[in-house]
C-alpha positions in Angstrom: -45.5 48.1 17.3 -45.9 49.6 20.7 -48.7 52.2 21.2 -46.2 54.9 22.0 -44.5 54.4 18.6 -47.9 54.3 16.9 -48.8 57.6 18.5 -45.6 59.2 17.4 -46.3 58.0 13.8 -49.8 59.5 13.8 -48.5 62.7 15.5 -45.9 63.1 12.8 -48.4 62.7 10.0 -50.9 65.2 11.5 -48.1 67.7 12.1 -47.8 67.9 8.3 -51.2 69.5 8.3 -50.7 71.8 11.4 -52.8 69.5 13.6 -51.8 68.6 17.2 -53.1 65.7 19.2 -55.0 67.1 22.3 -54.0 70.6 21.2 -56.0 73.8 21.8 -56.8 74.9 18.2 -60.2 74.2 16.5 -58.5 71.8 14.0 -56.8 69.8 16.7 -58.1 66.3 17.6 -59.0 65.3 21.2 -58.2 61.6 21.8 -60.4 59.8 24.2 -59.1 56.2 23.6 -55.5 55.4 22.9 -56.5 52.4 20.8 -57.1 55.0 18.1 -53.4 55.0 16.9 -53.3 51.3 16.1 -56.7 51.5 14.4 -55.5 54.3 12.2 -52.2 52.8 11.3 -53.7 49.4 10.5 -56.9 50.5 8.7 -56.1 54.0 7.4 -59.1 56.2 6.7 -61.5 53.4 7.4 -60.1 53.1 11.0 -60.1 56.9 11.5 -63.8 57.1 10.5 -64.9 54.1 12.5 -63.0 55.4 15.6 -64.9 58.8 15.2 -68.2 56.9 15.0 -67.3 55.0 18.2 -66.4 58.2 20.1 -62.7 57.5 20.3 -61.8 61.1 19.3 -63.4 64.5 18.7 -62.6 67.7 17.0 -64.1 71.2 17.5 -64.0 71.9 13.7 -64.0 68.6 11.9 -64.3 70.3 8.5 -61.1 72.3 9.2 -59.3 69.2 10.3 -60.1 67.4 7.0 -59.4 70.5 5.0 -55.9 70.4 6.3 -55.6 66.6 5.8 -56.6 67.1 2.2 -54.8 70.4 1.4 -51.4 69.2 2.8 -51.6 65.7 1.4 -51.5 64.0 4.8 -53.4 60.9 3.5 -51.0 60.4 0.6 -48.0 60.6 2.9 -49.6 57.9 5.1 -49.7 55.5 2.1 -52.5 53.1 1.1 -54.1 51.0 3.8 -54.8 47.3 3.3 -58.5 48.2 3.1 -57.9 50.5 0.2 -55.6 48.0 -1.6 -58.2 45.2 -1.2 -61.0 47.5 -2.5 -58.8 48.3 -5.6 -58.2 44.7 -6.3 -61.9 43.8 -6.1 -62.8 46.7 -8.4 -60.2 45.6 -10.9 -61.4 42.0 -11.1 -65.1 42.5 -10.6 -67.8 44.8 -11.8 -68.8 46.3 -8.5 -71.7 48.3 -10.1 -73.5 45.7 -12.1 -77.3 45.6 -11.9 -77.6 43.4 -8.8 -74.9 45.4 -6.8 -76.5 48.7 -7.9 -79.7 47.7 -6.2 -77.9 46.9 -3.0 -76.1 50.2 -3.0 -79.3 52.2 -3.5 -81.1 50.3 -0.8 -78.3 51.0 1.7 -78.1 54.7 1.2 -81.1 56.2 -0.6 -83.8 54.0 1.0 -83.0 55.0 4.5 -86.0 57.3 4.9 -87.5 60.0 2.8 -88.3 62.1 5.9 -84.7 62.0 7.0 -83.4 63.4 3.7 -86.2 66.0 3.5 -85.1 67.3 6.9 -81.9 68.8 5.6 -82.4 69.3 1.8 -84.1 72.2 0.0 -87.8 72.2 -1.1 -86.8 70.7 -4.4 -85.0 67.9 -2.5 -81.7 68.3 -4.4 -79.1 65.9 -3.2 -76.4 67.5 -5.4 -74.4 70.7 -5.5 -76.2 74.1 -5.5 -75.2 77.0 -7.7 -74.2 79.8 -5.2 -73.2 82.3 -7.9 -75.5 85.1 -6.8 -76.8 83.9 -3.4 -75.7 82.5 0.0 -79.1 80.7 0.6 -79.4 77.0 -0.1 -82.9 77.0 -1.5 -82.1 79.8 -4.0 -78.8 78.1 -5.0 -80.6 74.9 -5.8 -83.3 76.6 -7.8 -80.6 78.5 -9.7 -78.8 75.1 -10.4 -82.0 73.6 -11.8 -82.6 76.7 -13.9 -79.0 76.6 -15.2 -79.6 73.0 -16.3 -82.7 73.9 -18.2 -80.9 76.8 -19.9 -77.9 74.8 -20.9 -80.1 72.0 -22.3 -82.1 74.7 -24.2 -85.3 72.8 -23.5 -88.4 73.6 -25.5 -92.0 72.8 -24.6 -92.3 70.2 -27.3 -89.1 68.4 -26.2 -89.1 65.0 -24.4 -86.7 65.2 -21.5 -85.2 62.3 -19.7 -83.7 62.5 -16.2 -81.6 59.4 -15.5 -81.4 58.9 -11.7 -84.2 61.3 -11.0 -83.9 61.0 -7.2 -87.0 62.4 -5.4 -88.2 64.2 -8.5 -86.9 67.6 -7.9 -85.7 68.4 -11.4 -88.8 66.8 -12.9 -91.1 69.0 -10.8 -89.1 72.2 -11.3 -88.9 71.8 -15.1 -92.6 70.8 -15.4 -94.0 73.3 -12.9 -91.9 76.4 -14.0 -91.6 75.8 -17.7 -94.3 73.2 -18.6 -91.7 70.7 -19.9 -92.5 67.0 -20.4 -90.1 65.0 -18.2 -89.5 61.3 -17.8 -87.5 60.3 -14.7 -86.1 56.9 -13.9 -84.7 55.5 -10.6 -84.0 52.1 -9.0 -84.9 53.3 -5.5 -88.4 52.3 -4.3 -88.4 55.1 -1.6 -87.5 57.8 -4.1 -90.0 56.6 -6.7 -92.8 56.5 -4.1 -92.0 60.0 -3.0 -91.4 61.5 -6.5 -94.7 60.0 -7.8 -96.7 61.9 -5.2 -94.5 65.0 -5.4 -95.0 65.3 -9.2 -98.6 64.3 -9.5 -100.8 66.4 -11.8 -97.7 67.5 -13.7 -96.5 66.4 -17.2 -94.0 64.0 -15.5 -93.6 60.2 -16.0 -91.7 58.3 -13.4 -90.4 54.7 -13.7 -88.5 52.2 -11.7 -85.8 51.3 -14.3 -82.1 50.7 -14.6 -80.4 52.9 -17.2 -79.3 49.7 -19.0 -82.9 49.0 -19.9 -83.6 52.3 -21.6 -84.7 52.2 -25.3 -86.9 55.2 -25.9 -85.8 58.4 -27.8 -85.6 61.8 -26.1 -84.6 65.3 -27.2 -82.8 66.2 -24.0 -81.1 64.0 -21.4 -79.9 64.8 -17.9 -77.7 62.8 -15.5 -77.2 64.8 -12.3 -75.4 63.2 -9.4 -76.0 59.7 -10.5 -72.9 58.7 -12.5 -70.9 58.6 -9.3 -72.7 55.2 -8.8 -72.0 53.8 -12.2 -68.4 52.7 -11.9 -65.5 52.9 -14.3 -66.3 49.5 -15.9 -69.7 50.9 -17.0 -68.9 54.4 -18.1 -68.8 53.5 -21.8 -72.0 51.5 -21.4 -74.0 54.4 -19.9 -72.7 56.8 -22.6 -73.7 54.3 -25.3 -77.2 54.1 -23.8 -77.5 57.9 -23.7 -76.2 58.2 -27.3 -78.8 55.6 -28.5 -81.6 57.4 -26.7 -80.7 60.9 -27.7 -82.1 62.4 -30.9 -79.5 63.6 -33.4 -80.3 67.3 -32.7 -80.5 66.8 -28.9 -78.4 67.8 -25.9 -77.0 65.8 -23.0 -76.0 67.4 -19.7 -73.9 65.5 -17.1 -73.4 66.9 -13.6 -71.0 64.9 -11.5 -68.5 65.1 -8.7 -65.1 64.7 -10.4 -61.8 63.3 -9.2 -58.4 64.9 -10.0 -56.9 61.5 -10.8 -58.3 58.3 -12.3 -59.2 55.7 -9.6 -61.3 52.5 -9.4 -62.7 53.0 -5.9 -63.8 55.6 -3.3 -62.4 56.2 0.1 -62.9 52.9 2.1 -64.9 54.5 4.9 -67.1 56.4 2.5 -67.7 53.2 0.5 -68.5 51.1 3.5 -70.8 53.5 5.4 -72.2 56.1 2.9 -72.0 55.2 -0.8 -71.4 51.4 -1.3 -69.3 50.7 -4.4 -69.4 54.3 -5.6 -66.5 56.1 -7.2 -65.7 59.5 -8.7 -64.9 59.8 -12.4 -61.9 61.7 -13.7 -61.7 63.9 -16.8 -59.7 61.1 -18.5 -62.3 58.4 -17.7 -65.2 60.5 -18.9 -63.4 61.6 -22.1 -62.6 58.0 -23.0 -66.2 56.9 -22.3 -67.6 59.6 -24.6 -65.0 59.4 -27.4 -66.6 58.9 -30.8 -70.1 59.3 -29.3 -70.4 63.0 -28.5 -69.0 66.5 -29.1 -68.2 68.2 -25.8 -69.7 71.7 -26.1 -69.1 73.1 -22.6 -67.4 72.0 -19.3 -67.9 74.1 -16.2 -66.4 73.5 -12.8 -68.1 75.0 -9.7 -66.8 72.6 -7.1 -66.2 75.3 -4.5 -70.0 75.6 -4.3 -70.2 72.1 -2.9 -68.5 73.2 0.2 -71.3 75.7 0.8 -73.9 73.1 -0.1 -72.6 70.5 2.3 -72.2 73.0 5.2 -75.8 74.1 4.7 -76.9 70.5 4.7 -74.9 69.9 7.9 -76.6 72.9 9.6 -80.0 71.7 8.6 -79.1 68.1 9.7 -77.9 69.3 13.1 -80.9 71.6 13.7 -83.4 68.9 12.8 -81.7 66.0 14.5 -84.2 65.9 17.4 -86.8 64.7 15.0 -84.8 61.5 14.3 -83.2 60.7 17.7 -85.8 58.1 18.5 -85.1 56.2 15.2 -81.4 56.6 14.9 -78.6 56.3 17.5 -75.6 58.5 18.4 -73.3 56.4 16.2 -75.5 57.2 13.2 -75.4 60.9 14.0 -71.6 60.9 14.2 -71.4 58.9 10.9 -73.4 61.6 9.1 -71.6 64.4 10.8 -68.3 62.9 9.7 -69.6 62.3 6.2 -71.0 65.9 5.6 -68.1 67.8 7.2 -65.3 65.7 5.7 -67.0 66.0 2.3 -67.2 69.8 2.6 -63.5 69.9 3.4 -62.6 67.8 0.3 -64.2 70.5 -1.9 -62.8 73.3 0.1 -59.3 71.9 -0.4 -60.1 71.3 -4.2 -59.5 67.6 -3.8 -62.8 67.0 -5.5 -64.5 69.0 -8.2 -68.1 69.5 -9.4 -68.6 69.5 -13.2 -71.4 70.3 -15.5 -70.7 69.1 -19.0 -72.8 69.6 -22.1 -72.6 67.1 -25.0 -74.2 66.9 -28.4 -74.2 63.9 -30.7 -72.8 65.7 -33.7 -71.9 69.2 -32.6 -74.3 72.1 -32.7 -74.0 75.0 -35.2 -71.9 77.9 -33.9 -70.5 78.5 -30.4 -72.3 77.0 -27.4 -74.1 79.8 -25.5 -76.7 79.9 -22.8 -78.3 82.7 -20.7 -77.0 82.5 -17.1 
């Protein structure tokens, strides 16, 4: 297909979202290399993202561009690319999140550099959605999120608490420092474990390098916050069975996760290749099937709109502190992270993606579930 026809095809798709090529509005894209059109038509979202990383196009407000793409269903009208179809087939036939692949995924994203992440996260290094109910400040929103988790789990000082996928130890430190709780955190990231061990020293916190599939101890309260997105649909039942086996009969389990509106097997091809290898977002149906017969669902809260604010705050911090990392990372890396943060913010703004906090109990608690917000 000639480049002029490819351009017309792309123009027609973007027009659905009120976007003009080389237009004068903030959401309009400015094309610097006409090879963009063939790359987008042949590789879909993967080609679009790679072209941005390579400097083939720019946009004054990238988040607004993607908000329109998501809100008006431009991507669906374009149809599935071959990259997406191939990823779906691989995910159908293979377990893309087995123990070996999980280690690779963690190494490629979370083991970049602790200093890099700390430059845009809050003091409790929370790499999940903040709770902006009563504030516009990232630090306060993340503390409020952590406090909300503690209240929903109804943790007592004598409880043994497990944080599966503990990250850099933010929840462990908050819960131990503020309330004196005894927390065990597990991760398969060496970088996160090293940081968290120092971050939580002299507190009632135990940190281990461990895959969730190797757990066998009993706990009173269990948290999975921002980790199940890396588990994969073939393993949802397995992780729920592990949690059920490790949770005392009178315990509580809180799951915080990004949620998809429809059931899928894979993530966006660009996001999977460059940001979260082999990750995917669970749907309500997939989580319900995975927990059926194991738990009673006590509470399900959606505050996905707050992830827009969270990501935009991360982006502002990332941009402000970029000078600290320029010697280590190149311009393509900067554009990759800019694309990731702003396109992700737009997906929540358009309500394409959700953010759920779900509370489960093994047998159902007496009375109606309540907590102090």
